[in-house]
A tleap script that builds the chain and sets N, CA, C and O, in Angstrom:
source leaprc.protein.ff14SB
mol = sequence {
  NMET LYS ARG GLN GLN ILE ILE TYR GLU LEU
  LEU GLU ALA GLU GLY LYS ILE LYS LYS SER
  ILE ASN CYS TYR TYR ALA LYS SER ARG ALA
  TRP PRO THR HIE LYS LYS ARG GLU THR ALA
  LYS THR PHE CLYS
}
set mol.1.N position { 66.589 116.373 102.554 }
set mol.1.CA position { 67.204 115.823 103.744 }
set mol.1.C position { 67.075 114.294 103.775 }
set mol.1.O position { 68.052 113.572 103.970 }
set mol.2.N position { 65.819 113.821 103.572 }
set mol.2.CA position { 65.556 112.425 103.633 }
set mol.2.C position { 66.391 111.620 102.570 }
set mol.2.O position { 66.960 110.563 102.846 }
set mol.3.N position { 66.412 112.199 101.361 }
set mol.3.CA position { 67.171 111.533 100.320 }
set mol.3.C position { 68.617 111.360 100.663 }
set mol.3.O position { 69.201 110.300 100.434 }
set mol.4.N position { 69.204 112.404 101.216 }
set mol.4.CA position { 70.639 112.307 101.650 }
set mol.4.C position { 70.831 111.221 102.704 }
set mol.4.O position { 71.819 110.488 102.695 }
set mol.5.N position { 69.845 111.138 103.625 }
set mol.5.CA position { 69.903 110.097 104.702 }
set mol.5.C position { 69.906 108.700 104.076 }
set mol.5.O position { 70.680 107.821 104.455 }
set mol.6.N position { 69.031 108.540 103.130 }
set mol.6.CA position { 68.881 107.155 102.466 }
set mol.6.C position { 70.140 106.854 101.723 }
set mol.6.O position { 70.642 105.735 101.823 }
set mol.7.N position { 70.691 107.797 100.974 }
set mol.7.CA position { 71.935 107.642 100.237 }
set mol.7.C position { 73.103 107.227 101.201 }
set mol.7.O position { 73.861 106.293 100.939 }
set mol.8.N position { 73.188 107.972 102.305 }
set mol.8.CA position { 74.220 107.716 103.300 }
set mol.8.C position { 74.091 106.311 103.883 }
set mol.8.O position { 75.091 105.616 104.069 }
set mol.9.N position { 72.827 105.886 104.175 }
set mol.9.CA position { 72.629 104.568 104.737 }
set mol.9.C position { 72.982 103.468 103.717 }
set mol.9.O position { 73.537 102.435 104.088 }
set mol.10.N position { 72.662 103.691 102.453 }
set mol.10.CA position { 73.035 102.766 101.412 }
set mol.10.C position { 74.590 102.630 101.279 }
set mol.10.O position { 75.130 101.531 101.156 }
set mol.11.N position { 75.247 103.765 101.311 }
set mol.11.CA position { 76.703 103.759 101.205 }
set mol.11.C position { 77.315 103.062 102.422 }
set mol.11.O position { 78.298 102.331 102.302 }
set mol.12.N position { 76.728 103.296 103.577 }
set mol.12.CA position { 77.258 102.664 104.799 }
set mol.12.C position { 77.103 101.173 104.720 }
set mol.12.O position { 78.017 100.410 105.035 }
set mol.13.N position { 75.895 100.759 104.281 }
set mol.13.CA position { 75.614 99.291 104.110 }
set mol.13.C position { 76.589 98.697 103.064 }
set mol.13.O position { 77.129 97.610 103.276 }
set mol.14.N position { 76.807 99.381 101.979 }
set mol.14.CA position { 77.722 98.869 100.996 }
set mol.14.C position { 79.157 98.735 101.562 }
set mol.14.O position { 79.861 97.765 101.283 }
set mol.15.N position { 79.560 99.728 102.356 }
set mol.15.CA position { 80.835 99.658 103.025 }
set mol.15.C position { 81.012 98.439 103.901 }
set mol.15.O position { 82.060 97.793 103.910 }
set mol.16.N position { 79.916 98.136 104.665 }
set mol.16.CA position { 79.949 96.999 105.518 }
set mol.16.C position { 80.036 95.663 104.716 }
set mol.16.O position { 80.731 94.720 105.095 }
set mol.17.N position { 79.290 95.648 103.594 }
set mol.17.CA position { 79.351 94.441 102.717 }
set mol.17.C position { 80.725 94.252 102.208 }
set mol.17.O position { 81.253 93.139 102.207 }
set mol.18.N position { 81.344 95.368 101.754 }
set mol.18.CA position { 82.715 95.244 101.190 }
set mol.18.C position { 83.681 94.743 102.292 }
set mol.18.O position { 84.543 93.907 102.020 }
set mol.19.N position { 83.540 95.236 103.495 }
set mol.19.CA position { 84.408 94.793 104.591 }
set mol.19.C position { 84.246 93.321 104.827 }
set mol.19.O position { 85.241 92.615 104.989 }
set mol.20.N position { 82.981 92.811 104.854 }
set mol.20.CA position { 82.741 91.459 105.118 }
set mol.20.C position { 83.238 90.587 103.997 }
set mol.20.O position { 83.716 89.484 104.264 }
set mol.21.N position { 83.151 91.028 102.734 }
set mol.21.CA position { 83.696 90.297 101.616 }
set mol.21.C position { 85.235 90.205 101.669 }
set mol.21.O position { 85.824 89.161 101.390 }
set mol.22.N position { 85.861 91.339 102.039 }
set mol.22.CA position { 87.324 91.363 102.183 }
set mol.22.C position { 87.725 90.364 103.295 }
set mol.22.O position { 88.688 89.611 103.156 }
set mol.23.N position { 86.969 90.386 104.376 }
set mol.23.CA position { 87.274 89.471 105.515 }
set mol.23.C position { 87.129 88.067 105.057 }
set mol.23.O position { 87.964 87.229 105.396 }
set mol.24.N position { 86.080 87.754 104.279 }
set mol.24.CA position { 85.878 86.385 103.805 }
set mol.24.C position { 87.049 85.981 102.867 }
set mol.24.O position { 87.557 84.866 102.980 }
set mol.25.N position { 87.464 86.836 101.984 }
set mol.25.CA position { 88.512 86.497 101.058 }
set mol.25.C position { 89.824 86.249 101.859 }
set mol.25.O position { 90.550 85.294 101.581 }
set mol.26.N position { 90.105 87.101 102.828 }
set mol.26.CA position { 91.280 86.917 103.675 }
set mol.26.C position { 91.244 85.541 104.387 }
set mol.26.O position { 92.249 84.837 104.488 }
set mol.27.N position { 90.054 85.207 104.865 }
set mol.27.CA position { 89.940 83.899 105.561 }
set mol.27.C position { 90.055 82.769 104.581 }
set mol.27.O position { 90.685 81.755 104.883 }
set mol.28.N position { 89.475 82.908 103.429 }
set mol.28.CA position { 89.395 81.855 102.441 }
set mol.28.C position { 90.804 81.434 101.961 }
set mol.28.O position { 91.047 80.268 101.649 }
set mol.29.N position { 91.710 82.410 101.914 }
set mol.29.CA position { 93.063 82.106 101.514 }
set mol.29.C position { 93.798 81.294 102.599 }
set mol.29.O position { 94.613 80.428 102.281 }
set mol.30.N position { 93.514 81.570 103.837 }
set mol.30.CA position { 94.255 80.986 104.966 }
set mol.30.C position { 93.645 79.692 105.500 }
set mol.30.O position { 94.335 78.831 106.046 }
set mol.31.N position { 92.335 79.586 105.325 }
set mol.31.CA position { 91.629 78.488 105.957 }
set mol.31.C position { 91.601 77.204 105.125 }
set mol.31.O position { 91.655 77.268 103.896 }
set mol.32.N position { 91.515 76.015 105.792 }
set mol.32.CA position { 91.275 74.796 105.061 }
set mol.32.C position { 89.905 74.755 104.308 }
set mol.32.O position { 88.985 75.508 104.628 }
set mol.33.N position { 89.815 73.894 103.348 }
set mol.33.CA position { 88.663 73.841 102.460 }
set mol.33.C position { 87.343 73.690 103.201 }
set mol.33.O position { 86.393 74.417 102.909 }
set mol.34.N position { 87.259 72.789 104.127 }
set mol.34.CA position { 85.982 72.563 104.874 }
set mol.34.C position { 85.587 73.793 105.653 }
set mol.34.O position { 84.395 74.076 105.781 }
set mol.35.N position { 86.560 74.549 106.188 }
set mol.35.CA position { 86.250 75.809 106.912 }
set mol.35.C position { 85.722 76.816 105.921 }
set mol.35.O position { 84.809 77.577 106.243 }
set mol.36.N position { 86.297 76.840 104.673 }
set mol.36.CA position { 85.863 77.790 103.672 }
set mol.36.C position { 84.380 77.556 103.398 }
set mol.36.O position { 83.622 78.524 103.335 }
set mol.37.N position { 83.954 76.356 103.240 }
set mol.37.CA position { 82.516 76.007 102.958 }
set mol.37.C position { 81.660 76.520 104.087 }
set mol.37.O position { 80.598 77.092 103.840 }
set mol.38.N position { 82.098 76.329 105.347 }
set mol.38.CA position { 81.295 76.820 106.503 }
set mol.38.C position { 81.205 78.327 106.433 }
set mol.38.O position { 80.129 78.887 106.645 }
set mol.39.N position { 82.304 78.999 106.141 }
set mol.39.CA position { 82.300 80.484 106.050 }
set mol.39.C position { 81.391 80.913 104.945 }
set mol.39.O position { 80.586 81.823 105.141 }
set mol.40.N position { 81.477 80.309 103.801 }
set mol.40.CA position { 80.633 80.635 102.678 }
set mol.40.C position { 79.176 80.578 103.035 }
set mol.40.O position { 78.400 81.452 102.649 }
set mol.41.N position { 78.786 79.530 103.788 }
set mol.41.CA position { 77.392 79.430 104.228 }
set mol.41.C position { 76.931 80.649 105.035 }
set mol.41.O position { 75.832 81.169 104.842 }
set mol.42.N position { 77.803 81.083 105.937 }
set mol.42.CA position { 77.412 82.206 106.810 }
set mol.42.C position { 77.287 83.487 106.029 }
set mol.42.O position { 76.569 84.391 106.458 }
set mol.43.N position { 77.951 83.605 104.904 }
set mol.43.CA position { 77.929 84.860 104.117 }
set mol.43.C position { 76.728 84.886 103.122 }
set mol.43.O position { 76.450 85.934 102.541 }
set mol.44.N position { 76.041 83.786 102.928 }
set mol.44.CA position { 74.921 83.757 102.000 }
set mol.44.C position { 73.707 84.325 102.627 }
set mol.44.O position { 72.654 84.385 101.991 }
savepdb mol mol.pdb
quit
């Protein structure tokens, strides 16, 4: 039971990371360069 819980939490965390990366890429295409740098800092 515990192992399944841990795996589920890891998958959930991975999903959130992927969403934030997708969000960052969507913004990076549309935003000016100086905004891209600011956004990149928040994702590190």
